[in-house]
VOGU-3710 file (C-alpha; in Angstrom, 3 decimals, decimal comma):
1> mgyylnsaqv> -179,329/157,531/92,905  -176,818/158,441/90,223  -175,080/157,064/87,187  -172,193/155,470/89,098  -173,248/156,093/92,715  -175,987/153,814/94,065  -177,189/153,141/90,536  -180,516/151,385/90,029  -179,092/149,814/86,872  -176,952/147,378/88,807
11> lslyksevds> -180,034/145,943/90,521  -181,729/145,513/87,149  -178,663/143,769/85,745  -178,492/141,242/88,540  -182,249/140,666/88,648  -182,199/139,714/84,965  -179,633/137,026/85,822  -181,616/135,725/88,792  -184,771/135,496/86,688  -183,063/133,575/83,872
21> pyfvdkslll> -183,899/129,847/83,610  -180,280/128,738/84,057  -179,285/130,966/86,967  -176,783/129,537/89,460  -176,904/131,014/92,954  -173,414/132,041/94,085  -174,547/134,616/96,631  -172,444/133,020/99,382  -169,565/135,085/98,019  -171,140/137,954/99,984
31> kelfplvkag> -170,485/136,067/103,194  -166,781/136,212/102,395  -166,989/139,974/101,942  -168,849/140,907/105,133  -165,820/140,836/107,472  -163,790/142,834/104,942  -166,475/145,510/104,745  -166,781/145,583/108,501  -163,035/146,061/108,968  -162,829/148,692/106,219
41> nkhlcitrpr> -160,025/149,738/103,899  -159,884/146,309/102,277  -159,105/145,757/98,620  -159,336/142,658/96,464  -158,948/141,974/92,758  -160,376/138,759/91,292  -159,192/137,917/87,795  -160,687/135,238/85,570  -160,866/134,519/81,825  -163,570/136,117/79,724
51> rfgksvmaam> -167,132/134,893/80,193  -166,468/133,305/83,577  -169,145/135,223/85,466  -167,070/138,166/86,707  -169,604/140,819/85,694  -172,530/138,871/87,152  -170,764/138,689/90,503  -169,780/142,365/90,375  -173,419/143,268/89,698  -174,459/141,077/92,626
61> vgaffskgid> -172,063/142,877/94,981  -173,321/146,266/93,820  -176,994/145,291/94,010  -176,625/143,853/97,493  -174,762/146,660/99,243  -176,143/149,760/97,456  -178,173/152,340/99,324  -181,156/153,879/97,611  -182,462/150,569/96,267  -184,310/147,674/97,877
71> sssifdslki> -182,866/144,353/96,798  -184,549/142,245/99,480  -186,961/140,692/96,963  -183,929/139,113/95,287  -181,588/138,190/98,121  -184,211/137,019/100,641  -184,661/133,894/98,513  -180,988/133,190/97,793  -178,395/131,089/99,630  -177,007/134,062/101,547
81> aqasedgstm> -180,345/134,459/103,336  -180,617/130,757/104,070  -177,066/130,654/105,449  -177,838/133,608/107,695  -181,019/132,048/109,036  -179,972/128,435/109,614  -176,295/128,960/110,380  -175,205/126,550/107,660  -171,478/126,512/107,098  -169,043/126,339/104,234
91> estvderfdy> -165,291/125,974/104,099  -164,274/129,504/104,987  -162,390/131,568/107,520  -165,507/133,688/107,994  -167,309/133,750/111,350  -170,364/131,518/110,831  -172,752/133,763/112,817  -173,972/136,672/110,723  -177,098/138,523/109,630  -177,013/139,472/105,964
101> reymnqynvi> -179,603/142,219/106,540  -177,066/144,225/108,535  -175,217/144,780/105,262  -177,942/144,718/102,601  -178,529/148,165/101,041  -176,549/149,888/103,785  -173,593/151,338/101,854  -172,906/153,953/99,242  -171,643/151,952/96,298  -169,681/153,315/93,363
111> yinfieaane> -170,166/150,772/90,578  -168,196/151,288/87,358  -168,133/148,882/84,440  -165,157/150,265/82,552  -166,137/148,514/79,300  -169,056/150,888/78,804  -166,918/154,024/79,046  -164,125/152,467/76,970  -166,481/151,544/74,123  -168,039/155,009/74,070
121> sdsyqefiss> -164,691/156,815/73,894  -162,278/157,554/71,069  -159,304/158,346/73,290  -158,014/157,596/76,750  -158,546/161,180/77,803  -162,197/161,021/76,764  -162,574/157,710/78,614  -161,145/158,841/81,953  -162,641/162,344/81,794  -166,170/161,028/81,279
131> ikemlqedlr> -165,824/158,726/84,298  -164,475/161,466/86,553  -167,057/164,032/85,469  -170,075/161,755/85,846  -168,905/160,384/89,190  -168,299/163,890/90,490  -171,796/164,942/89,415  -173,223/161,970/91,353  -171,296/162,847/94,499  -172,205/166,531/94,490
141> etfpevrfrk> -175,890/165,903/93,807  -176,096/163,259/96,543  -174,222/165,319/99,161  -175,186/168,972/98,477  -174,500/169,928/102,090  -170,776/169,307/101,708  -168,737/172,400/100,781  -166,800/170,995/97,823  -163,929/172,874/96,230  -165,052/174,459/92,977
151> kgtviqdlrm> -162,227/172,818/91,026  -161,819/169,832/93,293  -161,167/166,312/92,045  -163,237/163,176/92,556  -160,788/161,928/95,169  -160,897/165,235/97,031  -164,702/165,145/96,991  -164,728/161,630/98,458  -162,362/162,687/101,205  -164,475/165,724/102,056
161> iyekhrlrfi> -167,604/163,560/102,295  -165,764/161,242/104,631  -164,516/164,094/106,797  -168,027/165,531/107,198  -170,093/162,337/107,559  -167,556/159,560/108,257  -169,154/157,617/105,427  -167,282/154,767/103,818  -167,890/153,723/100,241  -167,780/150,352/98,529
171> lvfdewdcif> -166,035/150,582/95,166  -166,980/147,974/92,556  -164,754/148,197/89,479  -165,721/145,675/86,806  -163,373/144,786/83,908  -160,677/147,133/85,188  -158,261/146,122/82,420  -160,515/146,583/79,368  -158,833/149,892/78,522  -155,561/147,974/78,014
181> hksytsnedr> -157,007/146,389/74,870  -158,110/149,593/73,184  -155,987/150,640/70,212  -156,134/154,269/71,283  -154,454/153,560/74,628  -150,700/154,164/74,867  -148,283/152,854/77,471  -148,359/156,249/79,134  -152,163/156,091/79,238  -152,013/152,689/80,907
191> ksfinwlaam> -149,635/153,996/83,545  -151,879/156,992/84,102  -154,874/154,716/84,607  -152,984/152,557/87,084  -151,986/155,697/88,980  -155,605/156,847/89,129  -156,789/153,463/90,480  -154,039/153,601/93,094  -155,001/157,130/94,134  -158,688/156,167/94,370
201> tkdtgyvals> -158,077/153,191/96,636  -154,754/153,457/98,433  -154,477/154,861/101,975  -157,974/156,357/101,914  -160,315/156,421/104,885  -163,413/156,591/102,705  -163,066/153,035/101,315  -164,781/150,195/103,131  -164,092/147,727/100,310  -162,641/147,853/96,825
211> ymtgvlpiak> -163,925/144,935/94,768  -162,255/144,780/91,361  -162,501/142,243/88,537  -160,750/141,737/85,220  -158,893/139,307/83,016  -155,383/140,603/83,619  -153,603/140,600/86,973  -152,800/144,114/88,177  -149,895/145,476/86,136  -146,892/146,556/88,163
221> yssgstinnf> -145,125/149,219/86,142  -142,956/150,734/88,857  -142,728/150,999/92,606  -144,250/154,468/92,416  -147,436/153,337/90,655  -147,902/149,825/92,006  -151,323/149,062/93,460  -149,847/147,010/96,265  -152,855/147,424/98,551  -154,884/144,847/96,607
231> deytmavqpk> -155,031/141,166/97,413  -155,104/139,430/94,028  -156,911/136,149/93,381  -156,207/134,406/90,082  -157,518/131,050/88,896  -154,126/129,456/88,273  -152,384/130,483/91,496  -154,816/131,334/94,342  -157,536/128,833/95,300  -159,725/131,285/97,266
241> fseyfgftee> -163,031/132,319/95,621  -162,653/129,582/92,976  -166,142/128,162/93,530  -167,810/131,483/92,682  -166,509/131,782/89,117  -167,310/129,119/86,555  -169,690/126,191/87,040  -168,801/123,155/89,126  -169,725/119,589/88,163  -172,628/119,622/90,610
251> evdmlydryl> -173,949/122,929/89,311  -173,916/121,678/85,720  -175,765/118,536/86,869  -178,435/120,797/88,380  -178,696/122,902/85,229  -178,918/119,816/83,036  -181,802/118,434/85,084  -183,523/121,791/84,661  -182,850/121,638/80,912  -184,420/118,182/80,573
261> krtvspavtr> -187,576/119,351/82,357  -188,093/122,469/80,259  -186,922/121,290/76,804  -189,369/119,435/74,564  -186,767/117,600/72,462  -183,383/117,712/74,247  -180,526/117,550/71,732  -177,615/117,915/74,164  -176,344/115,127/76,412  -174,727/115,615/79,783
271> eelriwydgy> -171,530/113,988/78,508  -171,414/116,409/75,567  -171,514/119,369/77,944  -168,432/117,975/79,661  -166,617/117,380/76,375  -167,371/120,824/75,000  -167,098/123,155/78,003  -165,302/121,457/80,917  -161,553/121,242/81,392  -160,538/124,239/83,499
281> htagglrlyn> -158,577/123,646/86,665  -158,110/125,978/89,630  -155,129/126,210/91,951  -157,180/124,426/94,618  -157,950/121,458/92,359  -161,522/122,452/91,508  -162,628/121,581/87,982  -164,800/124,151/86,234  -166,961/124,597/83,143  -167,140/127,765/81,087
291> prsvvkalsn> -170,456/129,156/82,426  -171,555/131,303/79,495  -171,102/128,466/77,023  -173,026/125,997/79,181  -175,942/128,399/79,535  -175,947/129,189/75,810  -175,834/125,510/74,840  -178,777/124,652/77,111  -180,772/127,742/76,165  -180,278/127,142/72,440
301> nclasywtss> -180,511/123,346/72,713  -177,374/123,228/70,603  -173,670/122,606/71,111  -171,469/125,264/69,511  -168,567/127,583/70,163  -170,149/130,445/72,095  -167,043/131,879/73,649  -163,870/131,770/71,629  -164,254/134,604/69,121  -162,463/137,552/70,707
311> gqymeistyi> -159,912/140,198/69,940  -157,494/138,651/72,412  -157,592/135,308/70,580  -156,805/137,011/67,279  -153,869/138,829/68,873  -152,479/135,632/70,341  -153,015/133,693/67,100  -150,752/136,253/65,442  -147,945/135,197/67,767  -148,613/131,578/66,819
321> mndradvkkd> -148,498/132,329/63,110  -145,287/134,314/63,446  -143,821/131,456/65,496  -142,610/133,703/68,281  -140,351/131,741/70,611  -141,078/128,472/68,769  -144,599/128,390/70,224  -145,923/126,980/66,929  -144,620/123,537/67,848  -146,248/123,725/71,285
331> valmvageav> -149,615/124,590/69,769  -149,321/121,737/67,269  -148,593/119,304/70,101  -151,546/120,595/72,115  -153,869/120,302/69,117  -152,597/116,733/68,852  -153,828/116,233/72,412  -150,575/116,583/74,322  -149,835/118,793/77,339  -146,608/120,803/77,185
341> parveefaat> -144,446/121,981/80,102  -144,683/125,708/80,843  -143,985/128,211/83,577  -147,032/130,410/83,907  -146,101/134,027/84,568  -149,431/135,775/84,942  -148,009/139,295/84,983  -146,444/138,630/81,589  -149,938/138,762/80,105  -150,066/142,508/80,749
351> smnlttrnei> -147,339/143,004/78,175  -148,424/144,361/74,819  -145,409/142,745/73,150  -145,117/139,105/74,096  -141,700/137,788/73,108  -140,837/134,633/75,035  -142,479/131,236/74,901  -143,560/131,430/78,542  -145,055/134,900/78,027  -147,176/133,731/75,111
361> lsamvvygfl> -148,345/130,542/76,841  -148,991/132,527/80,041  -151,189/134,955/78,126  -153,143/132,025/76,697  -153,751/130,724/80,236  -154,807/134,131/81,582  -157,259/134,696/78,731  -158,669/131,194/79,151  -157,486/129,638/75,883  -155,356/127,086/77,744
371> nyedgkvhip> -155,631/125,327/81,081  -152,675/125,149/83,459  -152,214/122,113/85,667  -149,248/120,409/87,313  -146,673/122,515/85,476  -148,155/121,892/82,027  -150,593/123,670/79,724  -153,144/122,046/77,433  -156,262/122,878/75,432  -159,111/122,317/77,904
381> nrelmdefak> -162,113/121,282/75,815  -163,760/120,771/72,427  -164,821/124,405/72,162  -161,233/125,652/72,316  -159,795/122,692/70,407  -161,973/123,536/67,416  -160,690/127,115/67,415  -157,037/126,075/67,535  -157,590/123,419/64,863  -159,255/126,005/62,641
391> tirerenlgy> -156,245/128,300/63,001  -153,838/125,519/62,015  -155,870/124,469/58,982  -156,393/128,000/57,642  -152,951/129,570/58,120  -150,512/128,607/55,391  -147,656/130,453/57,084  -147,698/127,772/59,784  -145,676/125,719/57,298  -145,475/121,965/57,689
401> inrlavesdr> -148,052/121,967/60,513  -150,577/123,573/58,189  -149,738/121,060/55,466  -150,315/118,153/57,845  -153,682/119,618/58,801  -154,643/120,155/55,156  -153,750/116,533/54,429  -156,231/115,527/57,133  -159,145/116,004/54,736  -157,609/113,462/52,360
411> mlratlkgdt> -156,751/111,151/55,264  -160,337/110,997/56,474  -161,699/110,415/52,967  -159,152/107,665/52,348  -160,067/105,965/55,620  -163,797/106,038/54,932  -163,152/104,601/51,438  -160,822/101,922/52,801  -157,922/103,238/50,692  -155,063/102,012/52,851
421> kkmeeilqfa> -152,468/102,814/50,183  -153,419/106,493/50,261  -153,394/106,430/54,074  -149,846/105,058/54,071  -148,724/107,755/51,617  -150,129/110,530/53,823  -148,546/109,082/56,957  -145,249/108,815/55,115  -145,530/112,480/54,157  -146,005/113,332/57,829
431> hdtetplldy> -142,906/111,331/58,697  -140,739/112,758/55,913  -141,720/116,415/56,337  -138,659/118,684/56,419  -139,184/119,739/60,030  -140,602/116,773/61,946  -142,822/117,642/64,861  -141,270/114,969/67,040  -138,459/112,448/67,030  -141,073/109,877/65,988
441> ndeieltaiv> -139,502/107,007/67,849  -142,308/105,688/70,014  -146,064/105,247/70,162  -146,685/108,563/71,949  -145,037/110,473/69,111  -146,867/108,430/66,480  -150,116/109,209/68,303  -149,476/112,964/68,068  -148,846/112,786/64,318  -151,906/110,616/63,709
451> nlvylaards> -154,019/113,081/65,679  -152,883/115,891/63,385  -153,457/113,995/60,147  -157,019/113,262/61,290  -157,691/116,883/62,254  -160,478/117,230/59,675  -162,386/114,416/61,371  -163,264/116,810/64,201  -165,691/118,607/61,922  -168,006/115,600/61,880
461> yyverenkag> -166,747/113,377/64,724  -166,086/113,612/68,400  -162,595/112,131/68,665  -161,721/110,459/71,937  -158,213/109,193/72,572  -156,712/106,754/75,043  -159,843/106,282/77,118  -161,058/103,177/78,872  -162,880/101,029/76,350  -164,004/97,439/76,867
471> egyadfifyp> -161,143/95,582/78,534  -158,407/98,115/77,733  -157,633/101,531/76,318  -158,344/102,388/72,688  -155,912/104,823/71,059  -158,664/106,652/69,147  -162,428/106,318/68,891  -164,258/108,495/66,335  -167,911/108,990/67,294  -169,930/110,368/64,354
481> ertgddgiil> -171,949/113,507/65,014  -174,382/112,676/62,220  -176,654/109,676/62,399  -175,769/107,037/59,828  -172,097/107,984/59,389  -169,419/105,344/59,877  -167,722/105,107/63,221  -163,961/104,530/63,500  -161,882/102,729/66,128  -158,164/103,197/65,500
491> elkvddtpea> -155,255/101,427/67,165  -151,546/102,204/66,699  -148,591/99,873/66,974  -144,850/100,631/66,863  -142,718/97,743/65,546  -145,794/95,624/65,103  -148,337/94,941/62,383  -151,687/96,634/61,677  -153,233/93,165/61,900  -152,039/92,985/65,514
501> aiaqikgrky> -153,624/96,380/66,158  -156,995/95,201/64,817  -156,714/91,982/66,817  -156,289/94,114/69,938  -159,417/96,126/69,076  -161,397/92,917/68,813  -159,787/91,067/71,686  -160,250/93,886/74,163  -163,789/94,633/72,961  -163,287/98,305/72,238
511> mlkfqgkmae> -166,518/98,174/70,207  -168,500/97,987/73,453  -167,402/101,505/74,418  -168,320/102,818/70,999  -171,747/101,167/70,928  -172,527/102,239/74,495  -171,783/105,885/73,857  -173,723/105,927/70,596  -176,715/104,449/72,426  -176,359/107,115/75,121
521> rkrhtgrill> -176,537/109,792/72,424  -179,534/108,034/70,854  -177,791/107,838/67,519  -177,016/104,915/65,277  -174,070/104,465/62,997  -173,670/102,924/59,590  -170,585/100,746/59,992  -167,689/100,556/62,423  -164,303/100,731/60,744  -161,546/98,963/62,650
531> vgigydrkdk> -158,331/100,723/61,641  -154,908/99,330/62,459  -151,734/101,372/61,862  -148,255/99,952/62,324  -144,945/101,788/62,135  -141,618/100,041/61,687  -138,732/102,016/63,156  -136,180/100,074/61,106  -137,553/100,651/57,613  -139,431/103,835/58,738
541> lhhcrievmq> -142,562/102,711/56,898  -146,249/102,788/57,864  -148,650/99,956/57,205  -152,433/100,261/57,424  -155,307/97,813/57,480  -159,074/98,349/57,744  -161,770/95,853/58,648  -165,460/96,679/58,470  -167,994/95,679/61,089  -171,626/95,945/60,128
551> ta> -173,899/97,217/62,881  -177,336/95,850/63,556
//
C-alpha cells in the first residue's frame, strides 16, 4: 500500500463517515459503476456544489475497490450488499443480477484528493511535481519486477505495468478543479493541468475506470487539450446520479427521527431543516438538502450557516458589488424573494474573469449559491438568503439597494412601535429612490420592495411570504425566533386601503397559520401585529395601519 496507490487512508476516511451518527448509506452508487469497470476504459466526472458529499462518495469508491485492504466489515452491512443478496432493484440501466464481492478490493486504485497537494504547495510546479513523484514511488515499490525506464514518467510506468501484467487501474480524482482557485496558478498552469489529466486518462489501456469529482465542469480550452473522453454529470443539466449527492426528503426524515431519539432537548424542528437547508433542484426534478449543513445542525442541535463562508462566495460577491452586467438588480430581486430568468452556462464558471450577467449567475449556480429551475435562478434557502442579505446590508457601494436594506432596521423598529407615520416615510423613500428597483405598478413589485425594507427582520424572524394561511394566502408572516417577541402578519394592497388589508387578514383567518406554526415550534409570542399597507398608484403614496391582537 502506498500514498496514492491502494492507500489505507481512504478506508479510514470512509469508515469515519459510516460510523458517524448521521451517516446516510448511498453505496448503491457502486452498482452503477460495476458495468463500467467491467467494460474498462470508462471515464466519468460528477460535479456538484461544495459540501454536497462528493469527497465522501469518492472515498467510498476508493475504499470499496482498492486492493491491499479489507473493506468487507463496512460494505457487508450496507445497501450494496443487500441489493446483491436479495436482487432488489432501483431505477437504473444496470443489470439487476450482480455480486458485489466480485469487485470489492479487487483493483489497484489510485486515489488523489487534489486539495491536499494544492494546500501544501506554493506553486503549480510544486503541486504537480509532488503528485507525480509520490505516485511514481508507489508504482515502482508495488511492482519492482517491472523494468521501468530510469527517467520514465508516471504515464509510461502505468503503461509498462499494463504491458507486463495486463492490470487495469481505477483512478479516483477528488476535487479535480481545486487548483483553479489557487492564486499561484496561471492560465498556462491550468492548461498544463488539463493536459496532464487528459494524458493520464485518454486512450489508455491501463484504465478500467476514471472517477472524477469537482465543483467546476471540465474546462475546454482548445481541441488539443479537451478531455472529451469523460461523461460529465452536473446537477443542473444531467439527472443521472442525482440521488447520490445531497440528501433527499426521505433521508432527512430518517436523520431527523434519529436526532429525536439521541438528543435530550431537541431545539431544531423538521420544518426548520427544510427552511434552512432545502431548496436545491436537480435536472431530473429531485429536490435536495445541503447534506453537510443538515448533519451539522443535527449534531450541534442548532440552526446556523454552516456552509456559505468560502473563497468562491467572496469572489462572486465582488462581481455583485461592482455591478458587473447589472447583476446587482438581479441579486436585489432574489433577496426580495423573486426568481429571475437566466440561461445557465456551466462552462462559463471556469472563467477567471466573469463579465456577462449569464456568466456570473451561472457561476453562482455551479458553486451552489443559487438554484436553477425552469429557466430561472433563485436563492434556495434561509442559509444562503442570510448570506446575500448580509452582503447587501454591509456594502455601501451597492448604492440605493444598500440604503433600502439599511432602512430596514428603522422599518422593523417603527412597525414594532406602531409608528405608521415613520413606516410611510420609509416606504416613500423606497419609492422615490433615484434608481427604482422596479416599475412599482402592481402588487408583485410592491411585495419585492416591502421584502427589502424588512430585510433586518430576518435577524430575529423567519419571514414567510405568500404561503397558504387560513382560508387564503398571506403576503408576509413574520415568525419570531425568540420566545415572547411580537409576531407580524402583513398584507399589501394596491389601489386599496390598509384597512381593507387588515380586514382580509382577519376574514381569511391568517392568524391560524401563525398560531399553528408557533405551537409546532413550542414557542409563544407576545402579541400579533396585523399590518396593512396600501399603495395608491394615482397619488403614489403609501398608507399603513397596525392593529394589535393579544395572544392568550
